[in-house]
C-alpha positions as CSV (number, residue, x, y, z in Angstrom):
1,M,-38.7,-40.6,46.9
2,R,-37.1,-42.6,44.3
3,R,-39.3,-40.2,41.7
4,R,-38.5,-37.0,43.4
5,L,-34.3,-37.9,43.2
6,M,-34.9,-38.8,39.5
7,Q,-36.9,-35.2,38.7
8,V,-33.9,-33.4,41.0
9,S,-31.1,-35.1,39.3
10,A,-32.7,-34.4,36.0
11,R,-32.9,-30.6,36.8
12,C,-29.7,-30.5,38.0
13,V,-28.3,-31.8,34.8
14,V,-30.1,-29.3,32.9
15,V,-28.5,-26.6,34.8
16,L,-25.2,-28.0,34.6
17,T,-25.6,-28.0,31.0
18,L,-27.0,-24.5,30.6
19,F,-23.8,-23.4,32.7
20,L,-21.8,-25.0,30.5
21,C,-22.8,-23.9,27.4
22,Y,-23.0,-20.5,28.6
23,S,-19.6,-20.7,29.8
24,I,-18.8,-21.4,26.6
25,C,-20.3,-19.0,25.0
26,A,-19.1,-16.4,27.2
27,A,-15.7,-17.3,26.6
28,Q,-15.9,-17.3,22.8
29,T,-17.5,-13.7,23.3
30,V,-15.0,-12.1,25.4
31,S,-11.9,-13.4,23.4
32,P,-12.5,-12.6,19.5
33,I,-10.0,-12.6,17.1
34,P,-9.2,-9.4,16.3
35,P,-9.1,-8.0,12.8
36,A,-5.8,-7.9,11.3
37,M,-6.1,-4.1,10.3
38,E,-8.7,-1.7,11.5
39,V,-9.2,1.9,11.4
40,V,-10.6,3.7,14.2
41,F,-12.2,7.2,13.4
42,L,-11.4,9.3,16.6
43,G,-11.9,12.8,14.7
44,T,-13.9,13.3,11.7
45,G,-14.6,16.7,11.8
46,G,-12.5,20.3,11.0
47,P,-11.3,23.6,12.4
48,R,-15.2,24.5,13.5
49,P,-16.6,23.7,16.9
50,A,-19.3,21.7,15.6
51,G,-19.0,18.4,17.6
52,R,-17.0,16.6,16.0
53,A,-13.2,15.9,17.2
54,A,-10.9,17.4,14.2
55,S,-9.1,14.8,12.4
56,C,-7.4,11.7,13.5
57,N,-7.4,8.5,12.1
58,L,-5.8,5.4,14.4
59,I,-4.8,2.1,12.9
60,L,-5.1,-0.8,14.9
61,I,-2.7,-3.9,14.0
62,N,-4.1,-6.9,15.2
63,G,-6.0,-4.8,18.0
64,K,-3.0,-3.0,19.3
65,A,-2.9,0.7,18.5
66,R,0.1,1.2,16.3
67,L,-0.2,4.4,14.4
68,L,-2.0,7.8,13.8
69,V,-2.7,9.6,11.1
70,D,-3.0,13.1,11.7
71,A,-3.9,14.1,15.8
72,G,-6.3,17.1,15.7
73,A,-8.7,18.2,18.7
74,G,-10.5,16.1,20.8
75,A,-8.5,13.1,19.7
76,F,-7.1,12.3,23.0
77,T,-10.6,12.6,25.0
78,R,-11.9,10.6,22.0
79,L,-9.0,7.6,22.7
80,G,-9.7,7.7,26.4
81,E,-13.3,7.4,25.9
82,L,-12.6,4.3,23.4
83,G,-10.4,3.0,26.5
84,I,-7.9,2.2,23.8
85,G,-4.3,1.4,25.2
86,L,-1.6,3.1,23.9
87,H,1.3,0.9,24.8
88,D,2.4,-0.1,21.4
89,L,1.7,3.3,19.3
90,D,4.6,4.6,18.3
91,T,3.9,6.5,14.8
92,I,2.4,9.4,14.0
93,L,1.9,10.5,10.3
94,L,0.9,14.0,9.7
95,T,-0.7,15.1,6.5
96,H,0.1,18.5,7.0
97,L,0.6,21.1,9.9
98,H,-2.8,23.0,10.5
99,I,-3.9,23.3,14.0
100,D,-7.0,20.8,13.2
101,H,-4.6,17.9,12.1
102,T,-1.8,18.6,14.7
103,A,-3.5,20.3,18.1
104,D,-3.5,16.9,20.2
105,V,0.2,15.9,19.3
106,P,1.8,16.8,22.7
107,S,-1.6,15.2,24.8
108,I,-0.7,12.1,23.3
109,V,2.8,12.0,23.3
110,K,2.4,12.9,26.8
111,A,-0.2,10.4,27.4
112,R,2.5,7.5,26.6
113,A,4.9,9.0,28.9
114,M,2.4,8.5,31.8
115,T,0.8,5.1,31.2
116,Q,3.7,3.1,31.0
117,D,7.6,2.7,32.7
118,D,9.7,1.6,29.9
119,P,11.3,4.3,27.7
120,V,9.0,5.7,25.1
121,H,10.3,5.9,21.4
122,F,7.8,8.0,18.7
123,V,8.5,8.4,15.2
124,L,6.6,11.5,14.0
125,I,6.7,12.0,9.9
126,G,5.0,14.3,7.9
127,P,6.1,17.1,5.1
128,A,9.2,19.5,4.7
129,G,8.5,23.2,5.4
130,S,7.9,25.6,3.2
131,G,6.9,29.7,3.5
132,D,5.1,29.9,6.5
133,Y,4.7,26.1,7.6
134,P,7.9,24.8,9.2
135,S,9.4,21.4,8.7
136,T,7.8,18.4,10.3
137,S,11.4,18.0,12.3
138,R,11.6,21.7,13.1
139,F,7.9,21.2,14.6
140,A,8.7,18.5,16.8
141,E,11.7,20.7,17.9
142,L,9.4,23.5,18.7
143,L,7.2,21.4,21.0
144,F,9.9,19.1,22.7
145,G,13.3,20.3,21.6
146,P,15.6,22.2,24.0
147,G,13.9,25.6,24.9
148,G,10.5,23.9,23.1
149,A,6.9,24.8,24.4
150,W,6.7,21.7,26.2
151,T,10.4,20.4,26.7
152,Y,9.4,19.1,29.9
153,V,7.7,16.2,28.4
154,K,10.5,14.2,27.5
155,T,11.9,14.0,31.2
156,F,8.3,14.1,32.8
157,G,7.3,10.3,33.6
158,T,9.3,7.7,31.5
159,P,11.6,9.0,29.3
160,V,10.7,9.9,25.9
161,A,12.5,10.3,22.5
162,I,11.2,11.6,19.2
163,E,12.5,10.7,15.9
164,A,11.1,13.2,13.0
165,E,11.5,12.9,9.6
166,D,10.4,15.4,6.5
167,L,9.2,14.2,3.5
168,P,9.7,16.1,0.5
169,I,7.4,17.8,-1.6
170,D,8.2,16.4,-5.3
171,F,4.9,16.6,-7.3
172,H,6.9,14.7,-10.0
173,A,7.8,11.7,-7.7
174,A,6.1,8.4,-7.9
175,P,4.5,7.1,-4.3
176,K,7.1,5.9,-2.2
177,Q,7.6,3.5,1.1
178,I,8.8,5.4,4.0
179,L,8.7,2.9,6.8
180,A,8.4,-0.3,6.9
181,T,8.1,-2.7,10.6
182,P,9.7,-5.8,11.4
183,D,6.3,-7.0,12.0
184,G,5.3,-6.1,8.5
185,I,3.5,-3.0,8.2
186,K,4.1,-0.9,5.7
187,V,3.8,3.2,4.8
188,F,3.7,4.8,1.6
189,S,3.5,8.3,0.5
190,V,3.2,10.4,-2.3
191,A,3.2,14.6,-2.3
192,S,-0.2,16.2,-2.0
193,H,-1.6,19.7,-2.7
194,H,-3.6,21.9,0.0
195,G,-3.4,25.4,-1.0
196,D,-0.5,27.1,0.7
197,A,0.4,24.1,3.0
198,P,2.7,21.7,2.4
199,A,1.1,18.2,2.5
200,V,1.4,14.6,1.4
201,A,-1.2,11.5,1.4
202,Y,-0.2,8.2,3.1
203,R,-1.1,4.6,2.5
204,I,-0.7,2.1,4.8
205,E,0.0,-1.7,4.1
206,Y,-0.4,-5.0,6.2
207,E,-1.2,-8.2,5.5
208,N,-2.3,-7.7,1.6
209,K,-4.6,-5.3,2.9
210,S,-4.4,-1.4,2.6
211,V,-6.2,1.7,3.6
212,T,-5.2,5.3,1.8
213,F,-5.6,8.3,3.4
214,S,-6.0,11.5,0.9
215,G,-5.4,14.4,3.9
216,D,-6.7,18.0,2.9
217,I,-6.3,17.9,-0.8
218,D,-7.2,20.5,-3.5
219,P,-7.6,19.1,-7.0
220,Q,-4.1,19.7,-7.9
221,G,-3.2,16.4,-6.0
222,L,-5.4,14.1,-7.4
223,E,-3.3,12.9,-9.9
224,N,-1.0,11.5,-7.3
225,L,-3.2,10.5,-4.8
226,T,-4.6,8.3,-7.7
227,K,-1.6,6.8,-8.1
228,L,-1.2,6.2,-4.1
229,A,-4.6,4.9,-4.0
230,T,-4.7,2.2,-7.1
231,N,-6.3,-0.8,-5.8
232,T,-6.4,0.0,-1.9
233,D,-9.0,-1.5,0.0
234,L,-9.8,1.4,1.9
235,L,-10.0,5.1,0.7
236,V,-10.3,7.4,3.3
237,F,-11.0,11.0,1.7
238,N,-11.7,14.3,3.2
239,C,-14.6,16.1,2.3
240,A,-14.9,19.7,3.6
241,V,-16.7,21.2,0.5
242,L,-20.0,20.8,-1.9
243,D,-19.5,20.9,-5.5
244,P,-19.4,24.1,-6.7
245,P,-20.6,26.9,-6.2
246,G,-22.0,25.3,-3.0
247,S,-19.3,26.6,-1.1
248,P,-17.1,29.5,-0.3
249,A,-14.9,30.3,-3.5
250,E,-11.8,30.4,-1.5
251,L,-12.3,26.7,0.3
252,Y,-11.6,25.3,-3.5
253,T,-8.3,26.0,-3.8
254,R,-7.6,23.9,-0.5
255,H,-10.3,21.2,-1.1
256,S,-11.7,18.9,-3.6
257,P,-15.4,18.6,-4.3
258,P,-17.1,15.4,-4.1
259,K,-17.6,14.7,-7.9
260,R,-13.9,14.9,-8.2
261,I,-14.0,12.6,-5.1
262,G,-16.2,10.2,-6.7
263,E,-13.5,10.5,-9.8
264,V,-10.8,9.7,-7.9
265,A,-12.5,6.4,-6.3
266,K,-13.5,5.2,-9.6
267,A,-9.8,5.6,-10.9
268,S,-7.9,4.3,-8.5
269,G,-10.1,1.4,-8.0
270,A,-10.5,1.4,-4.2
271,R,-13.1,-1.0,-3.0
272,H,-14.5,1.3,-0.4
273,L,-15.0,4.8,0.3
274,I,-15.1,6.7,3.3
275,L,-15.4,10.3,3.7
276,T,-14.2,12.4,6.8
277,H,-13.5,15.8,7.9
278,I,-16.9,16.9,7.4
279,P,-18.0,20.5,8.2
280,P,-21.7,21.1,8.9
281,L,-22.2,22.1,5.4
282,V,-21.4,18.8,3.9
283,D,-23.1,16.9,6.9
284,K,-26.1,18.5,6.2
285,A,-26.1,17.7,2.1
286,R,-25.1,14.4,2.5
287,S,-27.5,12.9,-0.2
288,K,-26.7,15.1,-2.4
289,V,-22.6,14.6,-1.9
290,S,-23.5,10.7,-2.2
291,T,-25.4,11.3,-5.4
292,S,-22.6,13.1,-6.9
293,I,-19.8,10.9,-5.8
294,Q,-21.8,7.8,-7.3
295,A,-22.7,9.9,-10.7
296,A,-19.0,9.8,-11.1
297,G,-18.7,6.2,-11.2
298,S,-17.8,5.3,-7.6
299,E,-19.3,2.6,-5.4
300,A,-21.8,3.7,-2.7
301,V,-20.2,6.0,0.1
302,Q,-19.8,6.2,3.8
303,F,-20.0,8.8,6.2
304,A,-17.4,8.6,9.1
305,E,-18.7,9.7,12.5
306,D,-16.2,9.9,15.9
307,K,-15.1,6.8,17.1
308,M,-16.4,4.7,14.5
309,R,-14.1,1.3,14.0
310,V,-13.8,0.1,10.3
311,T,-12.1,-3.2,9.4
312,V,-9.7,-3.1,6.4
313,E,-11.1,-6.0,4.2
C-alpha cells in the first residue's frame, strides 16, 4: 500500500510539473512583446484583377495599427481577414489619387466609425492637385464633405472628423517632415513623379527605425526618392514593369524598371528592399527581376504578398 501511494504521489508530481511548464509556456506564447514598428502588406497588386488586393500598407506601432500608406481596393477585406483592430488608426497617407491607391478610403473610414463609441479623427495627407487630379483636400470633400458622395458617414455611427492636408509638388524641395505624433512617430515626404499624376513618397520613423515607400514612380522622381530613403531600414518599392522592352512602352512613363530600382536601393543605402504593386507580368518573371536588381549592386530583394508582415529592424 505504501509503495502504491508513493507511486501515485510521484505521478502527481510529474503531472503537476508538466502542467506548470505548459502554463508558463502558454502564457509566454499568448503575450509576446510586439515589435516597435511593423509593416503589414494589405494589398500588393495594382489595378488588374489578378488575385492581389490593390496597393495598401499598414504600419503597426507597438502592435497597434496607426498609419496607412495608400488604401486600394481589397485592403478593407484584408484587414478583416487578419483581425487587426482599427481603434488607433488615425492617419492615411496617399502617394497619389489613382483608384488602385484610394478606392478603400471610404470603407476604412466607415469601419472606424462603426467599431467604437468615441469620436473619430482622421488625418488624410496627400498631394496637391493638378490637371485632371483634385487635391487631397478636394478629394476628401468630394467623398465626405457637404453634398459629397458619402456625407452621411460623418454622422452615421460615431461622429467622424477628417483633417485633410495637401502636400505641394515642388521637385526642387528637399525631403520635409510633415507629421510628428506625441508618441514619437515622424513622417517625412518628398515630391515624386508618376506621369501626369501628382505624387509623393513617404518615410516613416519610430525609435530610430525607418521605412520608406516609393509609391508609383517613374525615373524622373528617383533622385528625390534616393534622398528620402537615405540609410532607411526598409525600402518598399512599387515594381510594375520589367526592364525595357519587357513591358508596354507607355508604362515606362509612369513606372521605374528593376535595374533603376536596384540603383536607388544601392545609392540610398537601404538595408532591406521589398517589392510590391506587382502585376502578373512581373510576378511571372521574379527571377529575372531579382537578378536585374542585384546586378545593379543592391542586396537580396523580397517580393511582398498580401497579408505579409515584416518587422522593421
